[in-house]
Biopython code that builds the backbone (N, CA, C, O; Angstrom):
import numpy as np
from Bio.PDB.StructureBuilder import StructureBuilder

atoms = [
    (1, "MET", "N", (-0.858, -39.992, 3.118)),
    (1, "MET", "CA", (0.550, -39.712, 2.910)),
    (1, "MET", "C", (1.375, -40.074, 4.150)),
    (1, "MET", "O", (2.514, -40.526, 4.032)),
    (2, "GLU", "N", (0.792, -39.871, 5.342)),
    (2, "GLU", "CA", (1.518, -40.198, 6.578)),
    (2, "GLU", "C", (1.891, -41.673, 6.630)),
    (2, "GLU", "O", (2.970, -42.035, 7.101)),
    (3, "GLU", "N", (0.995, -42.518, 6.145)),
    (3, "GLU", "CA", (1.256, -43.957, 6.123)),
    (3, "GLU", "C", (2.490, -44.273, 5.282)),
    (3, "GLU", "O", (3.326, -45.088, 5.672)),
    (4, "LEU", "N", (2.595, -43.621, 4.127)),
    (4, "LEU", "CA", (3.746, -43.823, 3.244)),
    (4, "LEU", "C", (5.022, -43.280, 3.887)),
    (4, "LEU", "O", (6.076, -43.909, 3.799)),
    (5, "ILE", "N", (4.934, -42.139, 4.520)),
    (5, "ILE", "CA", (6.107, -41.556, 5.181)),
    (5, "ILE", "C", (6.619, -42.488, 6.277)),
    (5, "ILE", "O", (7.828, -42.678, 6.411)),
    (6, "GLU", "N", (5.722, -43.066, 7.054)),
    (6, "GLU", "CA", (6.124, -44.015, 8.091)),
    (6, "GLU", "C", (6.813, -45.232, 7.474)),
    (6, "GLU", "O", (7.783, -45.752, 8.024)),
    (7, "LEU", "N", (6.308, -45.673, 6.343)),
    (7, "LEU", "CA", (6.910, -46.794, 5.628)),
    (7, "LEU", "C", (8.328, -46.441, 5.181)),
    (7, "LEU", "O", (9.253, -47.239, 5.330)),
    (8, "LEU", "N", (8.485, -45.251, 4.640)),
    (8, "LEU", "CA", (9.797, -44.801, 4.165)),
    (8, "LEU", "C", (10.788, -44.652, 5.306)),
    (8, "LEU", "O", (11.983, -44.887, 5.132)),
    (9, "ARG", "N", (10.299, -44.267, 6.456)),
    (9, "ARG", "CA", (11.173, -44.123, 7.633)),
    (9, "ARG", "C", (11.711, -45.465, 8.108)),
    (9, "ARG", "O", (12.731, -45.523, 8.795)),
    (10, "GLU", "N", (11.028, -46.539, 7.745)),
    (10, "GLU", "CA", (11.552, -47.876, 8.061)),
    (10, "GLU", "C", (12.843, -48.137, 7.286)),
    (10, "GLU", "O", (13.708, -48.889, 7.736)),
    (11, "VAL", "N", (12.960, -47.508, 6.120)),
    (11, "VAL", "CA", (14.161, -47.674, 5.292)),
    (11, "VAL", "C", (15.229, -46.671, 5.699)),
    (11, "VAL", "O", (16.389, -47.032, 5.894)),
    (12, "ARG", "N", (14.827, -45.401, 5.829)),
    (12, "ARG", "CA", (15.782, -44.341, 6.171)),
    (12, "ARG", "C", (15.151, -43.385, 7.161)),
    (12, "ARG", "O", (14.394, -42.496, 6.771)),
    (13, "ASP", "N", (15.450, -43.556, 8.428)),
    (13, "ASP", "CA", (14.867, -42.682, 9.441)),
    (13, "ASP", "C", (15.627, -41.363, 9.589)),
    (13, "ASP", "O", (15.250, -40.511, 10.394)),
    (14, "ASP", "N", (16.691, -41.202, 8.814)),
    (14, "ASP", "CA", (17.496, -39.982, 8.874)),
    (14, "ASP", "C", (17.136, -38.984, 7.772)),
    (14, "ASP", "O", (17.802, -37.958, 7.634)),
    (15, "VAL", "N", (16.097, -39.269, 6.987)),
    (15, "VAL", "CA", (15.724, -38.420, 5.860)),
    (15, "VAL", "C", (14.412, -37.704, 6.168)),
    (15, "VAL", "O", (13.475, -38.300, 6.699)),
    (16, "ASP", "N", (14.360, -36.415, 5.827)),
    (16, "ASP", "CA", (13.129, -35.631, 5.999)),
    (16, "ASP", "C", (12.276, -35.792, 4.737)),
    (16, "ASP", "O", (12.310, -34.958, 3.831)),
    (17, "PHE", "N", (11.521, -36.872, 4.706)),
    (17, "PHE", "CA", (10.729, -37.201, 3.523)),
    (17, "PHE", "C", (9.646, -36.168, 3.236)),
    (17, "PHE", "O", (9.201, -36.042, 2.095)),
    (18, "GLU", "N", (9.217, -35.433, 4.251)),
    (18, "GLU", "CA", (8.149, -34.451, 4.062)),
    (18, "GLU", "C", (8.606, -33.231, 3.281)),
    (18, "GLU", "O", (7.796, -32.604, 2.599)),
    (19, "SER", "N", (9.868, -32.884, 3.362)),
    (19, "SER", "CA", (10.305, -31.651, 2.700)),
    (19, "SER", "C", (11.234, -31.863, 1.500)),
    (19, "SER", "O", (11.292, -31.007, 0.617)),
    (20, "ILE", "N", (11.943, -32.959, 1.450)),
    (20, "ILE", "CA", (12.878, -33.177, 0.344)),
    (20, "ILE", "C", (12.116, -33.642, -0.889)),
    (20, "ILE", "O", (11.375, -34.623, -0.840)),
    (21, "LYS", "N", (12.305, -32.933, -1.986)),
    (21, "LYS", "CA", (11.611, -33.242, -3.241)),
    (21, "LYS", "C", (12.560, -33.775, -4.313)),
    (21, "LYS", "O", (12.166, -33.969, -5.463)),
    (22, "THR", "N", (13.815, -34.010, -3.924)),
    (22, "THR", "CA", (14.832, -34.475, -4.875)),
    (22, "THR", "C", (15.597, -35.656, -4.284)),
    (22, "THR", "O", (16.828, -35.662, -4.253)),
    (23, "LEU", "N", (14.857, -36.647, -3.819)),
    (23, "LEU", "CA", (15.470, -37.797, -3.154)),
    (23, "LEU", "C", (16.432, -38.552, -4.057)),
    (23, "LEU", "O", (17.459, -39.048, -3.593)),
    (24, "ILE", "N", (16.114, -38.642, -5.329)),
    (24, "ILE", "CA", (16.973, -39.345, -6.286)),
    (24, "ILE", "C", (17.972, -38.375, -6.901)),
    (24, "ILE", "O", (19.169, -38.656, -6.952)),
    (25, "ASP", "N", (17.477, -37.234, -7.369)),
    (25, "ASP", "CA", (18.346, -36.262, -8.047)),
    (25, "ASP", "C", (19.535, -35.844, -7.187)),
    (25, "ASP", "O", (20.630, -35.624, -7.703)),
    (26, "ASP", "N", (19.320, -35.735, -5.877)),
    (26, "ASP", "CA", (20.395, -35.316, -4.971)),
    (26, "ASP", "C", (21.057, -36.491, -4.255)),
    (26, "ASP", "O", (21.784, -36.297, -3.281)),
    (27, "SER", "N", (20.808, -37.705, -4.733)),
    (27, "SER", "CA", (21.415, -38.928, -4.195)),
    (27, "SER", "C", (21.160, -39.122, -2.701)),
    (27, "SER", "O", (22.011, -39.648, -1.984)),
    (28, "VAL", "N", (19.996, -38.699, -2.239)),
    (28, "VAL", "CA", (19.619, -38.935, -0.848)),
    (28, "VAL", "C", (19.344, -40.423, -0.658)),
    (28, "VAL", "O", (19.730, -41.015, 0.350)),
    (29, "LEU", "N", (18.667, -41.021, -1.647)),
    (29, "LEU", "CA", (18.397, -42.459, -1.641)),
    (29, "LEU", "C", (19.299, -43.144, -2.658)),
    (29, "LEU", "O", (19.530, -42.619, -3.748)),
    (30, "ASP", "N", (19.808, -44.318, -2.298)),
    (30, "ASP", "CA", (20.609, -45.077, -3.251)),
    (30, "ASP", "C", (19.789, -46.250, -3.784)),
    (30, "ASP", "O", (18.634, -46.432, -3.400)),
    (31, "SER", "N", (20.378, -47.024, -4.650)),
    (31, "SER", "CA", (19.635, -48.111, -5.303)),
    (31, "SER", "C", (19.154, -49.161, -4.297)),
    (31, "SER", "O", (18.076, -49.731, -4.469)),
    (32, "PHE", "N", (19.933, -49.418, -3.265)),
    (32, "PHE", "CA", (19.504, -50.371, -2.242)),
    (32, "PHE", "C", (18.281, -49.844, -1.496)),
    (32, "PHE", "O", (17.352, -50.600, -1.211)),
    (33, "ASP", "N", (18.279, -48.535, -1.178)),
    (33, "ASP", "CA", (17.123, -47.918, -0.531)),
    (33, "ASP", "C", (15.875, -48.076, -1.408)),
    (33, "ASP", "O", (14.798, -48.406, -0.911)),
    (34, "ILE", "N", (16.027, -47.841, -2.695)),
    (34, "ILE", "CA", (14.898, -47.935, -3.629)),
    (34, "ILE", "C", (14.356, -49.361, -3.659)),
    (34, "ILE", "O", (13.142, -49.565, -3.649)),
    (35, "LEU", "N", (15.241, -50.337, -3.697)),
    (35, "LEU", "CA", (14.785, -51.733, -3.691)),
    (35, "LEU", "C", (13.998, -52.057, -2.420)),
    (35, "LEU", "O", (12.979, -52.745, -2.473)),
    (36, "GLN", "N", (14.470, -51.563, -1.293)),
    (36, "GLN", "CA", (13.756, -51.779, -0.034)),
    (36, "GLN", "C", (12.390, -51.097, -0.061)),
    (36, "GLN", "O", (11.394, -51.667, 0.384)),
    (37, "ILE", "N", (12.352, -49.881, -0.583)),
    (37, "ILE", "CA", (11.097, -49.126, -0.673)),
    (37, "ILE", "C", (10.114, -49.852, -1.589)),
    (37, "ILE", "O", (8.931, -49.960, -1.267)),
    (38, "ILE", "N", (10.588, -50.340, -2.708)),
    (38, "ILE", "CA", (9.730, -51.074, -3.643)),
    (38, "ILE", "C", (9.128, -52.292, -2.950)),
    (38, "ILE", "O", (7.928, -52.544, -3.065)),
    (39, "ASN", "N", (9.949, -53.041, -2.235)),
    (39, "ASN", "CA", (9.445, -54.229, -1.526)),
    (39, "ASN", "C", (8.399, -53.859, -0.479)),
    (39, "ASN", "O", (7.373, -54.530, -0.365)),
    (40, "LEU", "N", (8.649, -52.806, 0.278)),
    (40, "LEU", "CA", (7.693, -52.388, 1.301)),
    (40, "LEU", "C", (6.384, -51.899, 0.686)),
    (40, "LEU", "O", (5.304, -52.212, 1.186)),
    (41, "ILE", "N", (6.483, -51.129, -0.402)),
    (41, "ILE", "CA", (5.281, -50.644, -1.090)),
    (41, "ILE", "C", (4.495, -51.820, -1.654)),
    (41, "ILE", "O", (3.272, -51.873, -1.529)),
    (42, "ASP", "N", (5.198, -52.760, -2.273)),
    (42, "ASP", "CA", (4.536, -53.954, -2.823)),
    (42, "ASP", "C", (3.718, -54.664, -1.743)),
    (42, "ASP", "O", (2.566, -55.036, -1.963)),
    (43, "GLU", "N", (4.333, -54.844, -0.579)),
    (43, "GLU", "CA", (3.663, -55.552, 0.518)),
    (43, "GLU", "C", (2.526, -54.739, 1.129)),
    (43, "GLU", "O", (1.421, -55.248, 1.314)),
    (44, "LYS", "N", (2.799, -53.486, 1.437)),
    (44, "LYS", "CA", (1.826, -52.644, 2.143)),
    (44, "LYS", "C", (0.596, -52.339, 1.296)),
    (44, "LYS", "O", (-0.530, -52.380, 1.791)),
    (45, "TYR", "N", (0.816, -52.032, 0.011)),
    (45, "TYR", "CA", (-0.281, -51.592, -0.845)),
    (45, "TYR", "C", (-0.784, -52.694, -1.775)),
    (45, "TYR", "O", (-1.668, -52.458, -2.599)),
    (46, "ASP", "N", (-0.226, -53.883, -1.646)),
    (46, "ASP", "CA", (-0.656, -55.030, -2.439)),
    (46, "ASP", "C", (-0.639, -54.730, -3.939)),
    (46, "ASP", "O", (-1.597, -55.001, -4.664)),
    (47, "ILE", "N", (0.480, -54.164, -4.371)),
    (47, "ILE", "CA", (0.674, -53.888, -5.797)),
    (47, "ILE", "C", (2.050, -54.411, -6.205)),
    (47, "ILE", "O", (2.897, -54.709, -5.363)),
    (48, "SER", "N", (2.244, -54.511, -7.492)),
    (48, "SER", "CA", (3.544, -54.875, -8.024)),
    (48, "SER", "C", (4.048, -53.709, -8.859)),
    (48, "SER", "O", (3.369, -53.256, -9.781)),
    (49, "ILE", "N", (5.231, -53.229, -8.537)),
    (49, "ILE", "CA", (5.806, -52.109, -9.275)),
    (49, "ILE", "C", (6.648, -52.678, -10.411)),
    (49, "ILE", "O", (7.708, -53.255, -10.169)),
    (50, "PRO", "N", (6.182, -52.519, -11.655)),
    (50, "PRO", "CA", (6.944, -53.047, -12.785)),
    (50, "PRO", "C", (8.243, -52.267, -12.990)),
    (50, "PRO", "O", (8.345, -51.106, -12.594)),
    (51, "ALA", "N", (9.216, -52.900, -13.601)),
    (51, "ALA", "CA", (10.523, -52.274, -13.826)),
    (51, "ALA", "C", (10.406, -50.948, -14.561)),
    (51, "ALA", "O", (11.184, -50.029, -14.307)),
    (52, "VAL", "N", (9.454, -50.840, -15.458)),
    (52, "VAL", "CA", (9.288, -49.611, -16.236)),
    (52, "VAL", "C", (8.917, -48.418, -15.338)),
    (52, "VAL", "O", (9.130, -47.268, -15.721)),
    (53, "GLU", "N", (8.368, -48.689, -14.155)),
    (53, "GLU", "CA", (7.994, -47.627, -13.212)),
    (53, "GLU", "C", (9.149, -47.220, -12.292)),
    (53, "GLU", "O", (9.048, -46.227, -11.572)),
    (54, "VAL", "N", (10.232, -47.974, -12.315)),
    (54, "VAL", "CA", (11.366, -47.685, -11.435)),
    (54, "VAL", "C", (12.266, -46.654, -12.118)),
    (54, "VAL", "O", (13.327, -46.967, -12.656)),
    (55, "VAL", "N", (11.786, -45.406, -12.069)),
    (55, "VAL", "CA", (12.501, -44.270, -12.652)),
    (55, "VAL", "C", (12.569, -43.160, -11.611)),
    (55, "VAL", "O", (11.759, -43.118, -10.685)),
    (56, "ALA", "N", (13.520, -42.279, -11.764)),
    (56, "ALA", "CA", (13.747, -41.209, -10.789)),
    (56, "ALA", "C", (12.483, -40.397, -10.513)),
    (56, "ALA", "O", (12.196, -40.080, -9.359)),
    (57, "ASN", "N", (11.735, -40.063, -11.544)),
    (57, "ASN", "CA", (10.536, -39.234, -11.354)),
    (57, "ASN", "C", (9.532, -39.858, -10.394)),
    (57, "ASN", "O", (8.800, -39.130, -9.723)),
    (58, "ASN", "N", (9.476, -41.175, -10.309)),
    (58, "ASN", "CA", (8.523, -41.840, -9.432)),
    (58, "ASN", "C", (9.005, -41.972, -7.985)),
    (58, "ASN", "O", (8.229, -42.340, -7.104)),
    (59, "PHE", "N", (10.277, -41.675, -7.741)),
    (59, "PHE", "CA", (10.839, -41.853, -6.394)),
    (59, "PHE", "C", (11.535, -40.604, -5.860)),
    (59, "PHE", "O", (12.203, -40.665, -4.828)),
    (60, "ASN", "N", (11.387, -39.480, -6.547)),
    (60, "ASN", "CA", (12.060, -38.250, -6.132)),
    (60, "ASN", "C", (11.435, -37.615, -4.899)),
    (60, "ASN", "O", (12.096, -36.852, -4.194)),
    (61, "SER", "N", (10.168, -37.919, -4.630)),
    (61, "SER", "CA", (9.486, -37.338, -3.469)),
    (61, "SER", "C", (8.382, -38.277, -3.006)),
    (61, "SER", "O", (7.988, -39.202, -3.716)),
    (62, "VAL", "N", (7.900, -38.021, -1.812)),
    (62, "VAL", "CA", (6.791, -38.808, -1.279)),
    (62, "VAL", "C", (5.571, -38.631, -2.183)),
    (62, "VAL", "O", (4.857, -39.593, -2.468)),
    (63, "GLU", "N", (5.338, -37.406, -2.625)),
    (63, "GLU", "CA", (4.189, -37.140, -3.491)),
    (63, "GLU", "C", (4.277, -37.933, -4.786)),
    (63, "GLU", "O", (3.271, -38.462, -5.258)),
    (64, "ALA", "N", (5.474, -38.020, -5.364)),
    (64, "ALA", "CA", (5.658, -38.781, -6.605)),
    (64, "ALA", "C", (5.396, -40.267, -6.373)),
    (64, "ALA", "O", (4.774, -40.931, -7.202)),
    (65, "MET", "N", (5.872, -40.781, -5.246)),
    (65, "MET", "CA", (5.634, -42.195, -4.934)),
    (65, "MET", "C", (4.149, -42.461, -4.727)),
    (65, "MET", "O", (3.627, -43.483, -5.173)),
    (66, "LEU", "N", (3.470, -41.539, -4.048)),
    (66, "LEU", "CA", (2.040, -41.699, -3.807)),
    (66, "LEU", "C", (1.255, -41.667, -5.117)),
    (66, "LEU", "O", (0.315, -42.442, -5.296)),
    (67, "ARG", "N", (1.634, -40.777, -6.029)),
    (67, "ARG", "CA", (0.983, -40.734, -7.352)),
    (67, "ARG", "C", (1.167, -42.063, -8.079)),
    (67, "ARG", "O", (0.226, -42.585, -8.679)),
    (68, "MET", "N", (2.392, -42.612, -8.023)),
    (68, "MET", "CA", (2.659, -43.889, -8.678)),
    (68, "MET", "C", (1.815, -44.998, -8.042)),
    (68, "MET", "O", (1.215, -45.810, -8.747)),
    (69, "ILE", "N", (1.774, -45.027, -6.720)),
    (69, "ILE", "CA", (0.981, -46.055, -6.025)),
    (69, "ILE", "C", (-0.483, -45.949, -6.435)),
    (69, "ILE", "O", (-1.104, -46.955, -6.776)),
    (70, "ASN", "N", (-1.035, -44.749, -6.406)),
    (70, "ASN", "CA", (-2.437, -44.554, -6.776)),
    (70, "ASN", "C", (-2.690, -44.947, -8.238)),
    (70, "ASN", "O", (-3.718, -45.542, -8.562)),
    (71, "ARG", "N", (-1.761, -44.613, -9.094)),
    (71, "ARG", "CA", (-1.901, -44.984, -10.516)),
    (71, "ARG", "C", (-1.904, -46.513, -10.670)),
    (71, "ARG", "O", (-2.724, -47.070, -11.399)),
    (72, "LEU", "N", (-0.984, -47.175, -9.979)),
    (72, "LEU", "CA", (-0.892, -48.635, -10.087)),
    (72, "LEU", "C", (-2.090, -49.328, -9.441)),
    (72, "LEU", "O", (-2.475, -50.422, -9.853)),
    (73, "LYS", "N", (-2.668, -48.699, -8.446)),
    (73, "LYS", "CA", (-3.860, -49.262, -7.799)),
    (73, "LYS", "C", (-5.129, -48.893, -8.556)),
    (73, "LYS", "O", (-6.203, -49.427, -8.279)),
    (74, "GLY", "N", (-4.998, -47.970, -9.520)),
    (74, "GLY", "CA", (-6.165, -47.531, -10.274)),
    (74, "GLY", "C", (-7.026, -46.544, -9.514)),
    (74, "GLY", "O", (-8.225, -46.426, -9.767)),
    (75, "THR", "N", (-6.400, -45.827, -8.568)),
    (75, "THR", "CA", (-7.151, -44.853, -7.766)),
    (75, "THR", "C", (-6.606, -43.443, -7.928)),
    (75, "THR", "O", (-6.608, -42.657, -6.980)),
    (76, "GLU", "N", (-6.144, -43.127, -9.117)),
    (76, "GLU", "CA", (-5.609, -41.799, -9.370)),
    (76, "GLU", "C", (-6.688, -40.749, -9.157)),
    (76, "GLU", "O", (-7.874, -40.973, -9.398)),
    (77, "GLY", "N", (-6.224, -39.593, -8.694)),
    (77, "GLY", "CA", (-7.169, -38.512, -8.599)),
    (77, "GLY", "C", (-7.186, -37.802, -7.307)),
    (77, "GLY", "O", (-7.961, -36.862, -7.129)),
]
sb = StructureBuilder()
sb.init_structure("model")
sb.init_model(0)
sb.init_chain("A")
sb.init_seg("    ")
for serial, (resi, resn, name, xyz) in enumerate(atoms, 1):
    if name == "N":
        sb.init_residue(resn, " ", resi, " ")
    sb.init_atom(name, np.array(xyz, "f"), 0.0, 1.0, " ", f" {name:<3s}", serial, name[0])
structure = sb.get_structure()
């Protein structure tokens, strides 16, 4: 999880990703931030995030993003 948090800090170093669980619901991240995060995740984890996965539930928290990454990599659990 620390690796993902460091990645997210490259996009927004002013956000407490460890404690905020409503990054999308509370408009902490905007659409440009999400696009940057998607690109970084794609590169770092060697996955492609399909458009159908770009929903608030998958980006509301670090834990949600990690679940999505693991699911897309086939390493859920």
